[in-house]
Phi, psi and omega in degrees: 000134174286167173303315183295315178302319176299319176296315178297325177291320172307311180295323180295316184294317176303317186293313179298324178295331180292337179280193180265093184230159181283160188300317185297314180292325178294324180294314185300310181301313184301317177300322179293318179299313186292322178293318178296318179296319174302314179295314183297317178300321180290315179301312176303315183294321175294324178290324182293322179294319177296319181295318183297329178287346186278116177241134172287124183272167188291339182275010181074002175269163185251155180217135177269126181264126179277108181269005179081010185283000000 
């Protein structure tokens, strides 16, 4: 699942949780949402790290710096 698909699923879960659903289904959705949120946060952190490694050189080209992570 892509990051964007995961965000869309989280929005769908939130919307469904706002409705009138039974407790067991609500708990299952909540668990799915928490797991999806953890994965999305990890993916976002990894993307942020990659962007931080991108440095503009003086000749206006870009270079990815390997920080050994």
